[in-house]
N, C-alpha and C positions, 0 to 999 in steps of 0.2 A: 898228308900222311906219307912217311918215308917209304921208298921203294925197297925191293929186296936187296939185301946186302948193305943197306944204309947203316952208318954208324949211329944214327939218331933213333934207330928202332927202339921203342919202349919195351921193357921186359914185363912178362906176365908171370904170375905164380903158377908153378907146375907141380903136381903131386906125383911122386915116383910110382912107377908101374908095380902093382902088387896083384894078388889074386883078383881083386876088384878095385877099381880106381878110387872108390870112395871109402875104402878101408885103410888108406894110408894114414898113419899117425905121426910119422916123422915130419919135422918142419919142412915147409915148402921150399923148393930151390928154384932159382931163376934160370930160364933158358931164353935163347933168342926166339921171339914169337914166330919167326919164319920156319923154324925147325930145320933139320938137317937137309931135307930135300930142297926147301925153298931157299936155302943159303947158297946153293950151287949156282954158279954163273955160267952162261953160255960163252964158250970161248970164241966161237966163230960168229962175230957180230953181223957179218953180211948175211950168213945163213939165217940168223935170228930175224933180221929185218924182212927177209924173203918170206919166212914162215908167217910173220905177223901180217904181211900184205895178203898172202894167200888165204889166211883164216878170215881176215876182214872181208874179203870177197865172198868166201863161202857163207859167212854169217849174213852178209847183205842179201845174197841170193835166197838163203833159207828164210830170212825174216820177211822178205817180200811175198813168200808163198805161204805164210801162216804157220811155219813150224814152231815147235815148242822150245823157246829159248828163254832160260831163266837167269836172272841176275842173283848170284848167291854170295858175293863177297867182293874183295878188292880186285876186280879185274878178271873174274873167273867166268868163262862161258860154260853153261851146263845145258846140254841138249837132251830133251826127254826121249828116252829110248835109244839114244845115240851116244857114241863116244867120238872124240876127236883124235885122229892119228895123223900127224903132220898137218896137212891142209884139207883133208877129206873127212866128211861126216859119214859114219858107217852105222848100220843097225846091228842088232845082236848077231846076225848071221854073216856080217861082213859086207853086205850089199850097200852100195852108195845110195844115200838118201837124198832125194831131190827136194823134199818138203812135203807137208801134209795139208790136206784140205781143211779149212777152218771149221767146217761142220763136224769134223771128227774130234776136235779138241774137247777134252772133258774138264779141263781146269777153268774155273770161273773167274780167274784173276789174270792180270796182264803178264806178258812175257817180257823179260828184260835182257838187254845186252849188258853184261856185268861190268866190263871195264868202262864203258861209256856212262853208265848210270853212276858208277862211283866217281867219275870225273865231274858229273853234274852236282853230286852232293858236295864234293870238295870245292867246286867253283862257287856254290852258294855260300859256303863258309868264308871263302876268300872275299866275295862281294860284300858280305856282312861286315868284315873288318876293314874294308877299303872303300866304303860306300860313297865317300865324299866326292870322288871324281865322276861317279855315275849320274850325279844330279844334272850334269850338263846335257841339255836337251839336244845339242848338236849331234851327240853320239846316237841318240834314239832316232833322229832324222836320217842319219847315215844308214841305220839298220832298218829303215823303211817302216818304222812303227807308226801306226795311225794315232790320231789325237786321243781316241778312247783308250788305246793300249798304253800310250804315254801317261795318261792320267792314272790308269790302273797300276802302273809301276811306280810312279813318283808320289802319289798322294794317298797314303804315305809310301815311302820307299819299301818295295817288296821284292827281295832278291829271288825268292822261289818262283814268283810269277814271271819275273824277268827271264830266268833261265828256261822256264817252260815255254815262253814265247820264242826265245832263241831257237829252241829245239823244234817247235811246231812250224816256224817260218823257214826252217832249213838252214838257218844261219850257222848253227853248230850241228854236227852229226858224228856218228861213230868213226868216220874216216877223215873228217875235215872240219877245221874251225877257222880257216883262213879268212872268211868273210868277216868274222867277228874281230879277229886280231887286226885286220886291215882297217876296219872302221875305227878302232881305238887309236891306231897310228895316225889316221887322217885328221883327227881332231886335236892332234898335238898333245896327247897324254903321254906321260913318261914311258920310255921304251922298256923300262924294267917291268912294267905291268904286263906287256905282251910276252916278255920272256917267262915271267912267273906262270902265266896261264898256259903257255905252250908246254912248259915243263910238267905242269899238272896233267895235261892231256897225254903227253907221251909216256909219262910214268904209269898211268892207269892202263894204257894199252899193253904195256909190257907185263903187267901183274899176272895175268891169267896163265902165262907160260910156265910159271913155277908151281902151279897147283896140280898135284898128282891126280890122275883119273879117279882113284879110289876115294879121295877126299871130295871130289866133285859129286860123286854119287851120294855120299853121306850128307852133304849140304842140301842136295835136292830133296832127299827124304825128310830132313829136318824141317825145311820150309814147307813142304807139302803137308807134313803132319801137323805143324803149328797152325797153318791156315785152315786145315780141315777142322781142328778142334775149336779154333776161334769162331768159325762159322756156326758151330753147334752151341757153344757155351757163352760167347761174349757179344756176338754181333746182332742178336735178337733180344729184345727186352719187352717186358710187360708194363706198359705205362699206366694201366688202370688195373689195380690188383685183383678186383673181383671179376673182371672180364678175362677168364683164363684162356679163351681162344684168340684173343686179340694181340698176338705177338707182332711187334714191329721191328724193322731195322733200326739199329741205334742211330744211324744217320738221319732217319726220318723223324726222330723224336728229339735229338740233341739240339739244344739252343745255347748259344754263346752266353756265358754268365760273366759278371764283372770279375776281372782278374787284376791283381796288383803284384808288383815286384818290389822287394825290399832292397833299396839302393841308398847308400850313404845315410843310413840311420832313419830312413823314412820310406813309406809305402808310396809307390807311383803306379798309376793305372797303365795297363798295357792294352793295345788295341785288339789283340786276338790271342787265342790259345796257341796259335802257331809260333808265337814268340817264345814259348816254353821249349818246344822242340828245336827251334832255331839255335838255342844256346847249347844244345847237347854236345857238339864237338868240343867246345871249350870249357864248359862248366859241368862239374860233377861233384857230389850228386845234386840234382835239382829236387828240392823238396816242395811239395804242394800241400799247403795247410788249409784246413777249414774245420768247422764244427760239423757234427753229424747232419746229414741232409742237405749239404751244400754242393754236392755233385762231384766229389773226388773220384769215386769209382766209375761213374759214367764218363768222366773226362778221359780216363785211361781206356775205357771201352771204345770211345771215339777215336783215340790214337790208334788202337788195334784195327779199327775199321779203315782208317786212312792208310795204314800200312798194307793191309790186306787188299784194298782196292786200288792202291797207288793213286790216291786222290791228288789231282793235278795241282792244287794250291797248298799241299802239305809238304813240309820238309821231309816227312817220313817216307815219301815216295822214293827217296834215294837211299833209304836204309836197307841193307841186305837182310838183317835179322832183327825182328822186334819180338822180345820175349816178355809176355805179360804173366806175372805170377801173383796170385792172391795169397798173401802171407798167412791168412787164417787157416789155410789148408795144409800148412807145412809143419805141423807139430811133429818133432822127432826127426825131421829131414835135415841133416847137417850138411849134406853134400849138394852143391849147386847143380851138378850133373844129374843126380837123382831127382832133384826138384824139377828140372827141365823135362826129364823123362816122364814125370807124372802129367805133363801137359799134352803128351802125344797119345795117339790111339793105342789101345792095349796090344793090337796086332803089329805094332811097329817092329821093324827088324833092327832098329838102332839100339845099341847098348849105352850105358853110362860112359864107357870108354870111348865109344864113337863120338859122343857129344863133347867129351873132353878134347878129342883130336881136332874137332872143328873149331872150338873156342880158343885153343892154344896154338892154332896153326899160324895166326897172324894174317890170314887171308880174308877174314870176314870181320867187318865192323858190326858191332852188336849194340842195341839199345835194350837195357833191362828196365822194365816197368814193374815196380813192387807196390802192389795195392794193399793199403791197410796196415802200416807198421804198428799202429796202435792196437791192432787185433792179432799181431804176430805172437804165437805162443812162446817162441824161443828168443824173443827180443833181448832178454837179459842174459842169454847164454852166449858168452863171448866166443867160445870155440865152435863156430860154424861158418860155413862159406857165405851165407846170406849177409851176415854182418860184415864179413870181410870184403864182399863186393861193394856194399854200400859205403864202407869207410875208405875204399880205394886200395886196400891191401891186396886184393885180387882184381885183375882186369882193369887196371887204372886208366887204360886208353879207351875203354868202352863208355857209352852213355848210360847214365842211371837216373831214373825218375822214381821218387818215393812219395806216396801219399800218407798223411797221418793227421790225427787231430792235433790241435795246438798244444794240448796238455802233454803230449809225448814228444814235443820238439826237443826237449833237453836230452833225450836219448840219442839224438842225431848230431849234437853239437860238438862231438869229439873231433869233427873234421869241418873244414870250411864248406859251407853249403850255400847254394843259390836258392833263395826263398821266394816262393810265390804263394799267394793266398786267394781263395775264392770268397767273394763277399756277397754273392747272391744276385737275385734278379732285380732289375729295374722294371718299371711299368711296361716299357716297350718289349722287354724280353718275355714278360708274362703274356703279353698279347700275342707274340710270335708263337709261344708254346700252345696257346689256345687254338691258333690257326693250324698248327702242324698236327696236333693230336686229335682235336675235336672238330676241325674245319669250321670253327666258329665264325659267324658273320660279324660285321662291324658293330651292329646294334647289340648283339649278344656280348661281345667283348666289352663294350662301353658299360653295359649294365653290371657285368661281373666286376670290372675295375671300380665302378662306383660303389658297389657293395663292399669291396675290400677296403676302400678308403674311408668308409664310415667307422671303422674300428681300428684303433691304434694297435691293438693286440694282433688282429688278423693281418694288418699291413706288415707288421714286423715278422710274423710267422711265415707269411707267403714270400718273403725275400729268399727263403731257403727253397731251392728247386724241388726237393723231395716233398716238403710240406705243401708247396703249391700244387704239386702233382696229385697228392691224395685229397686235398681239399677242393680242388677245382671241379671234380665230378659232382660233389654236393652242391656247389654254387650253381652249376649248370642245371641240375635237376630241380632246384628250388627257385630258379630264376623268375618264374611266373607267379610265385606266391610270396607274400611277406613272411620273412623269417627273422626271428630275434637273434642278434649277434651274441656270441658267447662272451663271457666276462673274463675268461682266463684261457691259457694254453691247454689246460686239462680239459676244459669244457669242449674245446674244438676237437681234441683227440677222442673224447667220448662220442662226439658226433660222427667222427670218421669210423670208429669201430661199429657204432650202431648202424651206419649206412652200409658198411660191408655186409653185415649180417642180414639187414633188411633186403638188400639187393639179391643176395643168394637165396633168401627165403622165398622171394617172389618167383625166382626161377625154379626152385624145387617144387613149389606148389603147382606150377604149371605141368611139371613132369610126373609128380607123384601125389596121390590123394592123401597119403599118410606120411608126412615128413617126420619120422620118428626121431631123427637126429636132433631136431630142435627141442624136443621134450627132454633129452638127456644133456643138452648143452650147458645149462646153468651149473649143474653139479660138476661137470668136467672143466668148466672155465677155471675153477680153483686149482685143478690139477695142472692146467696149462700155465697158470700164474706161478705155481710152485716150480715148474720146469724153468720158467724164465728167471726167477729169483736164484735158484740153485746154479744156473749158468753164470750169473753175475758174481757170485761169491767164490767161484773157482779162480785159481791162480795158474795160468791166465784165464780170463773170462771165456766161458764156453758158449759159443754162438751157433754151433752146428751139432746135430745128433744123427745117429743112424736111423733109418726109417723103422727098423725093427724096434728100437728103443722107444721111439715116440708112439708107435702103434700099441706097444705093450702098456704104456702109461695112460693113453687116451682112449683106446678102443677104436675100432674101425669107423663107427658112425661119426664120432666127433673129429677124428683125424681127417676124414673126407670133408667134413664141414669146414674145418679151419683152413685146409688147403683150398677148398672151393671159394671161400671168402677172400682169400689172398692174405690172411693173417700169417699163415705158414706157406712156405714154398719148398718144393723138393727139386733136387737136381741130381742127375746121375753123372758119375765121373770116376776116374781111377783113384784109388786110395793106396798110399804108401804104408808098408808095414815095417816099422823100424826094427833093426836087428837082423833082418833077413836080406842077404845079398845074393840070392839065387835068382834064376830067371823069373820065378813066379812071385817076386816081392811086391808086385802091383796087382790089385784086383778091382773089379768094377763094383761100385756100391752106390745106393741111393741115399743121399744125405738130406736132412731137413733142417731148415732154419727159419727164423722169423723174417717177414718180408723186409724189415729194416731193424737195425739195432734199437732205434727209438721205440718201435712197437714192442720189442722185448722189454725195454725199460718201463713202458706203460703197464704191461701185465705184471712185471715184478713189483711195481708200486702197489697194484691192487692186492698182491699177496702180503706186502708189508702192512698195509692198512688193516687187513684181516687179522694179522698176527698182533698188531698193537692192542687189540681188544682181548687177547687171550694170554699174553705173557707179561711179565713184569717190565717196568721201564728200563731196568738194568739189562735184561735179556734183549729188549728191543734195540737199545743202543749198541749192544754187542753184535747184533745182526747187521747194523749199519756199518760197523767197523770192518766187516768182512768184505764189503763191496769196494771194488777198485775206484779210486777217485775220479777217473775219466768217465765213469758211468753216473756220477753224482748229479750233474746239472739238471738233466731232464727228469731223472728218477726222483730227486727231491721235490722238484716242481710238481710232479704228478701226485706224490704222496700228500703234499700240502693242499693241492687242489681237490683231492678226493675226500679228505676227512680232516676236520679241525683238531680233533684230539691227537691224531698222528702228526699233524702239522706242528703242534707245540713241541712234541718230542723231538722231531727232526730239527727244528730251529734251535732248541736248547743244545742239542748235540753239536750242531755246526758252530754255534757261538763258543763252544768249549774247545774248538780245534785250532790248528795253526792258521796263519793269515790266509793262505790260498783257499782252504776249505771254508774258512770262516766267511769269506766273501760270498760263498754260494747261498748263504742265508738271505742275501739280497733278493735272489730269484724267488725264494719262498715267500718273502714279504709281498712281492708283487702278485704271487699266485693266491695267497691266503689273506683275505682282508677281514679277519675276525678280531677277537679280543687279544690284547697283549701286543699288538703290532707296534704301538708307540714305544714300548719298552725295547723291542728288538731294534727299531730304527735308532733309538738313543744309544744303545750299546754299540751298534755298528759305527755310528758317527763319532764315538769317543776316540777312535783311532783314525789315523790318516787314510783317506781313500786314494789309492794309487791307481793311475791309468797307465797301461803299458801297451806298446804296439804288438806284443806277442799274445795278448789275451783275445778272446773271441769278441766279436761285435755284440753278440748276445749278452755277454757279461758287462761290456762297456755300456750298453744301453740300459742294463739293469742298474748299474752304478749311477748313471745319469738320472734315472727316475728316482732312485733313493735320495740323491742330493736335492732334487726338486721337491720331493715330498717332505723332507726334513725342513727345507726352507719355508715351505707353505705352512707347516705345523709349528714353526718357530723353535725347532729343535737345534741346538748348537752343533755345528760341524767343526770338528777339531782341526782338520786340514785336508787339502787336496793337493796331490802331486801329479803333474802332467809330465811323464817320463818318456822323452823321445817320441811323443805322439802329437805334439802341437804343430799344426800346419800354418795357421795364420790367425789374425785377429781383425775385428771390424769395429770401428768406432761408431758407425751409424746404427747397426743393430745390436751393439753392445754384447758381443759373443766371442768366445774363443773356439776356433774350428779345429777339430782333430782330423788326422788322416783317415780315420774310419768313416768320415762323413757326418759324425755327430758333432754337436756344439754344446759348449758349457755356457749356460745363461748366467745372468746376475744372480748371485746367491745372497740372501739377506742375513744368513746366520753363520757364514764361514769365518774362521779365525785366522787361518794361514793358507797361503797359496805358494807352491814351489814349482818353478819351471826348470826342468832338467832337459838338456838337449845337446846332441853332438853337432847339430846343424847350426848355421849362423842365423840367429833370430834378432840380430841387433837392430834391423830395420823395423822390427815389430815391437820394440821395447816401449815406445811411447803409447801405442795402442793398448798394450798389456797393462801399463800403469793406469791408463784411462779406465780400463775395465776394473782394475783393483779399486780405484777410487769410488766406483759406483757400488761396490760391496761395502756397505757402511760399517759392518762389524769386523772387517778384516784388520788384523793386528800386525801381520807380517807378510811381506812379499819378497821372495828369494829367487834370483836368477843364478842358475848353476849351469853355465854353458861352456862348451869346449873352446870357443873362439874369443871369449872375453873373461875377465876376472870374475870370481864369484862375488855377487852383489846382493846385499840384503837391505830391504827397506823396513825399518822398525815401525812400531805403532806411532811414535812421536813424529818420525819423518813423514809418514803417510798423512797424519793429521795436519801437519804444517802445509803439505802440498794441497790438501783439501781446502784449508783456509785461504791459501793464496789463490787457488782456483776460484773459490767463491768470491773473494774480493775482486779478482780480475773480471 
């Protein structure tokens, strides 16, 4: 990162000062991010060096006595309750402060030396880009690393752990890195490396001198406010919906899920979620993709925890500001500074202008984490700061992480993005979750995993962390008695909802002899279903309501019941009132939402089923048209699983739609096994079945099941296209393997197979042809690859190869 006065400083978008910073309508103008004050240079270099030395001494003395020292940006020391004048630390009355006893500290998070911490963050970035020479074990021996420490750093290479060990062993400190640079020199590594590291160190020590005291105070207030609110809103979660008192730290529940990165037209598995945050200094935005229930929001909560607690293995420990924003809460909020203000306590003294001063100062590196772009009400409104930050038009030097469903990725494709996707739990991850949440013993885990593997539907469903979390309590409670496995996703959700109510009913009966709320519940469930459906037909979808609104529609008895079961959850927080730019434009409000959007889609499906019996087919299809496409996959499954008449209407509607929506009929086929399924399968197979790396694994799995079903029923398959998703082929088990982990088996009724790929698959060509020859009805095989000419094998050619193969 360039120092003050550097010509290479990147520019940030600045809005001109008006009555309120967020009312500026004129186009943004660019200024030096250092601002006027940070652009001034000290003329007396000797004096500057003397001040640096004295302050380092003061900081060292204070830090050893437990004083409150905060890292808030690129080189800024912030002392709690103190200001720095020259080289002395003074309290508000001007008295020299020697330090505080640790027992009097009220902040539950670590204190940082700003410049040194920023140096560590930039050193991690440097090591990540020049890692080849650190693999030399001679260097680690010179640094007195033990064999265990060496293995922890090299297998695989982990620059964050390396820098942490350097700090903990005293090899680098806020005043000296000589031992580190000497070790590099002693093993004959290039001298330029030592120079680069030394320059990073010296540059960050100089940074804090240019930060005005008033800005230091604002930064400290912002960090304290964010951490206070994160602790209340994000760092505790409810792993079991019906156990309202069982709140856990997100770190106590979080389990690493499978994560893949899209590189060179294919998905490659990464070893840890830390690889996402490792990329932030160089890549923006980073987009995390998955379908509902695969842990996007929880991953960002874990990031917030790691920043809050300065987790030693996380790159976020070196980030001055981590700003987590739930986009579903920002309807009408066009200004990024107002958006950040909604994250702070209502009593904060910071204004939107203060937040702007911090972000445009150039003294603080910031990571923005935007959760739920698919739920963002103003995603299609071009004139707002959120979209500008994501696209890089504002704060292009800051890190940006965005989560979204795969169906909304096209909204983020206007800029180059680094894509990751969450692909769910493996067996070992499910077992880890059972250990962390339920303290399950080995035998219990084995019984539960055996039960899951008895059902293909349950096995596929439990790959999603959310679905595994809501189903696992049922599996644990029924572990000692035989229970029939459900035959569809809908049946499992029926079991989940029934279990939530049964568990709450048992608790209520213990506490009250007349649980009147249960007598009223059936008639009010329709009301809740209507609320869920009306939310989905809004543009954008409505997934949160005020407590007063829900109470008015449900009544207090049923409201308490649905909150008690975990179907609904309530949350208190600041609410922004658009159009008001006075001091009171924020207010505290209790909002209510479904525990998860999939639960909302389930209740909306029950409403649609009821309406299918009361209105005409035309009106029913018109009701489906109002629903946003991203809510369709599970909604349609649930409708088809709940009622056969409604299933026919939904499948007819989907078959009349464009290709993307038409493919959702596959999910309905799998959910509803009634009359007319052969007709639907035949109609779907009349057009080419296209596999893409951008679609969900859920949809890919459904397409695969469709092909197998069609092959078993001897229904002709017009064609299959594997578009940039073929990983390899295997002659022995006669399958084509996709990057999603799924495989294409021999298909008895396929007519055409197309292989489209940007990657070099020439070494797989023979195996692919061998696979094609096993598909006896295949008429045409086409290779359309970047690195070789387009090649098509016609029916005559394939038949000739077959004969030659047989004769051979």
